[in-house]
C-alpha positions in Angstrom: -20.2 9.2 70.5 -16.6 10.3 70.5 -14.1 12.4 72.1 -11.4 13.4 69.7 -7.9 13.7 70.9 -6.2 17.1 70.7 -3.5 15.8 68.4 -4.3 14.0 65.2 -2.7 10.6 64.7 -0.4 10.7 61.7 -0.9 7.0 60.9 -4.6 7.4 60.6 -4.3 10.4 58.3 -1.8 8.5 56.1 -4.2 5.6 55.8 -7.1 8.0 54.9 -5.0 9.7 52.3 -4.1 6.4 50.6 -7.7 5.2 50.8 -9.2 8.3 49.2 -6.7 7.9 46.3 -7.9 4.3 45.9 -11.5 5.6 45.9 -10.7 8.0 43.1 -8.9 5.4 41.2 -11.9 3.1 41.4 -14.2 5.8 40.1 -12.1 6.4 37.0 -13.8 3.4 35.4 -17.3 3.9 34.3 -20.0 2.2 36.3 -20.8 -0.3 33.6 -17.1 -1.4 33.2 -15.6 -3.9 35.5 -11.8 -4.1 34.9 -10.0 -6.3 37.4 -8.3 -3.4 39.2 -11.7 -1.8 39.9 -13.1 -5.0 41.3 -10.1 -5.4 43.5 -10.4 -1.8 44.8 -14.2 -2.1 45.4 -13.6 -5.3 47.4 -12.3 -3.3 50.4 -11.9 0.4 50.0 -15.3 1.6 51.3 -15.3 -0.8 54.3 -11.8 0.5 55.1 -13.2 4.1 55.1 -15.9 3.1 57.7 -13.3 1.2 59.7 -11.1 4.4 59.8 -14.1 6.3 61.1 -14.1 4.1 64.1 -10.3 4.1 64.4 -10.3 7.9 64.5 -12.5 8.2 67.6 -12.6 7.3 71.3 -16.0 6.1 72.4 -17.9 8.2 75.0 -21.3 7.2 76.2 -24.1 9.7 76.0 -26.4 10.2 79.0 -29.6 12.1 79.0 -31.7 13.9 76.4 -29.4 16.9 76.2 -26.5 14.7 75.3 -28.4 13.1 72.5 -29.7 16.4 71.1 -26.1 17.7 71.0 -24.9 14.5 69.3 -27.7 14.6 66.7 -27.2 18.3 66.0 -23.5 17.9 65.4 -24.0 15.0 63.0 -26.8 16.7 61.2 -24.6 19.7 60.6 -21.5 17.6 59.7 -23.3 15.1 57.4 -26.9 15.8 56.6 -26.5 19.5 55.6 -23.6 18.8 53.2 -25.6 15.9 51.8 -28.6 18.1 51.0 -26.5 21.0 49.7 -24.3 18.9 47.3 -27.2 16.8 46.2 -28.9 20.0 45.0 -25.7 21.4 43.5 -25.1 18.4 41.3 -28.7 17.6 40.3 -30.5 19.2 37.3 -33.2 21.5 38.7 -36.6 19.9 39.0 -39.2 19.9 41.8 -39.9 16.2 41.0 -36.4 15.3 42.1 -36.6 16.7 45.7 -38.4 13.8 47.3 -35.7 11.4 46.0 -33.0 13.5 47.7 -34.8 13.1 51.0 -35.2 9.3 50.5 -31.4 9.2 50.5 -30.7 5.8 49.1 -28.1 5.1 46.3 -30.9 4.2 43.9 -32.8 7.4 44.6 -29.6 9.4 44.0 -29.3 7.6 40.6 -32.9 8.4 39.8 -32.3 12.0 40.8 -29.3 12.3 38.5 -27.2 13.8 41.2 -23.8 12.7 42.6 -24.3 9.1 43.5 -21.2 9.1 45.8 -23.3 11.1 48.2 -24.7 7.8 49.5 -21.7 7.8 51.9 -23.0 10.7 54.0 -26.5 9.3 54.9 -24.9 5.9 55.4 -22.4 7.3 57.8 -25.1 9.3 59.6 -27.2 6.2 60.1 -24.2 4.2 61.2 -23.1 6.8 63.7 -26.5 6.7 65.4 -26.4 2.9 65.6 -22.8 2.9 66.9 -23.6 5.6 69.5 -26.5 3.5 70.8 -24.2 0.6 71.2 -21.5 2.7 72.9 -24.0 4.2 75.3 -25.5 0.9 76.2 -22.0 -0.7 76.7 -20.8 2.3 78.7 -23.8 2.0 81.0 -23.5 -1.7 81.5 -19.7 -2.2 81.7 -17.7 1.1 81.1 -14.3 -0.7 81.5 -15.0 -3.1 78.6 -16.5 -0.7 76.0 -14.0 -1.6 73.3 -14.3 -5.4 73.6 -18.1 -5.1 73.8 -18.1 -3.0 70.6 -16.2 -5.9 68.8 -19.0 -8.3 69.9 -21.7 -5.9 68.9 -20.3 -5.7 65.3 -21.5 -9.3 64.7 -25.3 -8.5 65.0 -24.7 -5.3 63.0 -23.2 -7.3 60.1 -25.9 -10.0 60.4 -28.7 -7.5 60.0 -27.0 -5.6 57.2 -26.3 -8.7 55.2 -29.7 -10.4 55.8 -31.8 -7.4 54.8 -33.8 -8.3 51.7 -33.0 -6.2 48.7 -35.3 -3.4 47.6 -35.2 -2.0 44.2 -35.4 1.6 45.5 -33.0 0.9 48.3 -33.7 1.5 52.0 -34.4 5.1 53.3 -31.1 6.7 54.4 -29.2 3.6 53.3 -30.2 1.9 56.6 -29.4 -1.6 55.3 -25.9 -0.5 54.4 -25.7 1.6 57.6 -25.8 -1.6 59.7 -22.8 -3.0 57.8 -21.0 0.3 58.1 -21.7 0.4 61.8 -20.1 -3.0 62.1 -16.9 -1.7 60.5 -16.9 1.4 62.7 -17.4 -0.7 65.9 -14.4 -2.9 64.8 -12.4 0.3 64.3 -13.2 1.4 67.9 -12.4 -2.0 69.3 -9.0 -2.3 67.5 -7.7 1.2 67.8 -5.3 0.6 70.6 -4.0 -2.7 69.2 -3.3 -1.1 65.8 -1.5 1.9 67.2 0.6 -0.4 69.5 1.5 -2.7 66.6 2.6 0.3 64.6 5.5 0.6 67.1 6.8 -2.9 66.3 10.2 -3.4 64.6 10.5 -2.8 60.9 11.0 -6.5 60.4 7.6 -7.4 61.9 5.9 -4.6 60.0 7.4 -5.8 56.8 6.4 -9.4 57.4 2.8 -8.3 58.2 2.7 -6.3 55.0 3.9 -9.2 52.8 1.5 -11.6 54.5 -1.4 -9.2 54.0 -0.5 -8.7 50.4 -0.3 -12.4 49.7 -3.7 -13.1 51.4 -5.4 -10.2 49.7 -4.0 -11.2 46.3 -5.3 -14.7 46.7 -8.8 -13.5 47.7 -9.1 -10.8 45.1 -6.9 -10.5 41.9 -5.8 -14.1 42.2 -9.4 -15.2 41.7 -9.6 -13.4 38.4 -13.0 -13.5 36.8 -14.5 -15.2 39.9 -14.0 -11.9 41.8 -17.4 -10.1 41.9 -17.8 -6.4 41.8 -18.9 -5.4 45.4 -21.1 -2.3 45.5 -21.5 -1.4 49.1 -23.5 1.7 48.1 -26.3 -0.6 46.8 -26.0 -3.3 49.4 -24.4 -5.7 46.8 -21.5 -7.6 48.5 -21.3 -10.7 46.3 -20.0 -13.6 48.2 -20.1 -12.4 51.9 -17.2 -14.6 52.9 -14.9 -13.2 50.2 -16.2 -9.7 50.8 -15.2 -9.8 54.5 -11.9 -11.7 53.8 -10.9 -9.1 51.2 -11.9 -6.3 53.5 -9.7 -7.6 56.2 -6.6 -8.4 54.1 -7.0 -5.3 51.8 -7.3 -3.1 54.9 -4.3 -4.8 56.5 -2.3 -4.2 53.3 -3.0 -0.5 53.3 -2.5 0.0 57.0 0.8 -1.9 57.2 2.0 0.0 54.1 1.3 3.3 55.9 3.0 2.0 59.1 6.1 1.3 57.1 5.9 4.6 55.3 5.6 6.5 58.7 8.5 4.5 60.1 10.8 5.3 57.2 9.8 8.9 57.3 10.8 9.2 60.9 13.7 6.8 61.2 15.0 6.2 57.7 18.6 7.0 56.6 17.2 10.2 55.1 14.0 11.1 57.0 11.4 13.0 55.2 8.1 14.7 55.9 4.7 13.2 55.2 2.8 16.3 56.0 1.6 16.7 52.4 0.1 13.2 52.6 -1.5 13.7 56.0 -3.0 16.9 54.8 -4.9 14.9 52.2 -6.0 12.5 55.0 -7.4 15.5 57.0 -9.6 16.6 54.1 -10.9 13.3 52.8 -14.6 14.1 53.1 -14.2 17.3 51.0 -12.2 15.4 48.4 -14.8 12.7 48.3 -17.5 15.2 47.5 -15.6 17.1 44.9 -13.4 14.7 42.9 -15.9 12.7 40.8 -17.0 15.4 38.4 -13.5 16.6 38.1 -12.4 13.1 37.0 -15.0 12.6 34.4 -15.6 16.0 33.0 -12.1 17.5 33.1 -9.2 15.4 34.0 -9.8 12.1 32.1 -10.8 13.8 28.8 -7.7 16.0 29.0 -5.3 13.1 29.7 -6.9 10.9 27.1 -6.5 13.6 24.5 -2.7 13.1 24.5 -2.4 9.7 26.2 -4.9 7.2 24.6 -5.0 3.6 25.7 -3.0 2.2 28.7 -6.2 2.1 30.7 -4.7 1.6 34.2 -1.8 4.0 33.7 -4.3 6.7 32.5 -6.6 6.1 35.4 -3.7 6.2 37.9 -2.4 9.5 36.4 -5.9 11.0 36.3 -6.5 10.0 39.9 -3.4 11.8 41.0 -4.3 15.0 39.1 -7.9 14.9 40.4 -6.7 14.3 43.9 -4.5 17.4 43.8 -7.2 19.6 42.2 -9.8 18.4 44.7 -7.6 19.1 47.7 -6.9 22.6 46.4 -10.7 23.3 45.9 -11.4 21.7 49.3 -8.9 24.1 51.0 -10.5 27.0 49.1 -14.0 26.0 50.2 -12.9 25.5 53.8 -11.5 29.1 53.8 -14.5 30.9 52.5 -17.6 28.6 52.7 -16.8 25.8 55.3 -20.5 25.1 55.8 -20.5 23.3 52.4 -18.2 20.7 54.1 -20.2 20.5 57.3 -18.0 22.8 59.2 -20.0 25.4 61.2 -18.5 28.1 63.5 -19.3 27.7 67.2 -20.9 30.6 68.9 -20.9 31.2 72.7 -24.3 31.0 74.3 
């Protein structure tokens, strides 16, 4: 589906780093609790992750059986294998739980008592297949307009995902959520060039865009107070679809514009500085996503609350920073010795 550029784009890695921090911050509240800050974060952070998946790639149509076999093999190794491994690592041992792992919905992960955050991997796998089908079709019909056609194709993807009737057990391999995720990925593909070009605008324009995005996002999320519903994309629960999409757009704009300004200051400020530590986080978001949750609940939060009771948001913010640093360190360690756990397999010459 994609042909990655030889040089990573700093802005995208910055946005990924900020987004994974927001994901961890959202996870520090228990699932049954719905503080306002958690509802605000859940209104946009996972859609932004899928949008970034599209922003990170350049579309390339697949032609022929061999091309599809290669595409599926790469995605199985990168997403399905880590999903199965980590699903078994986190679950209590029981043969009865195995079928639930292969059903691969959020509800089945809850029933299996494993890491429920793993829903992201089968969803991304399903979404990538859908997106690749769209890219290949668009490339065959009008290769010069792949990006604009991807934007149009996002509409039926969203329509199918939002209109799917709810199932108590969820859909196999999160297919209903996969359609919505595919819509965000297609928008990322379509808007990649426009966003990277806008990042070169003057600081005044970037600042104005950031302030506008903040205001609009506040009005659609925190400004609505108790009317703001908790959106759980993992379970196909979006609340009011209009507000879900509006908050996704303006929340994503807020984070992206903030990172554009940060990158500009780092390069051109009175005292330039390096953002390499932040971009390193962005490079390893999948590993951090897989590792952080148990660290937060079993180690970091109990430790911080032992000497800093109360102050819920401040405690969560501090715990998220500590968990992020610890997860990155563990991720780098795993990449060095057992990269297969993170879907990274060595390539052998034929």
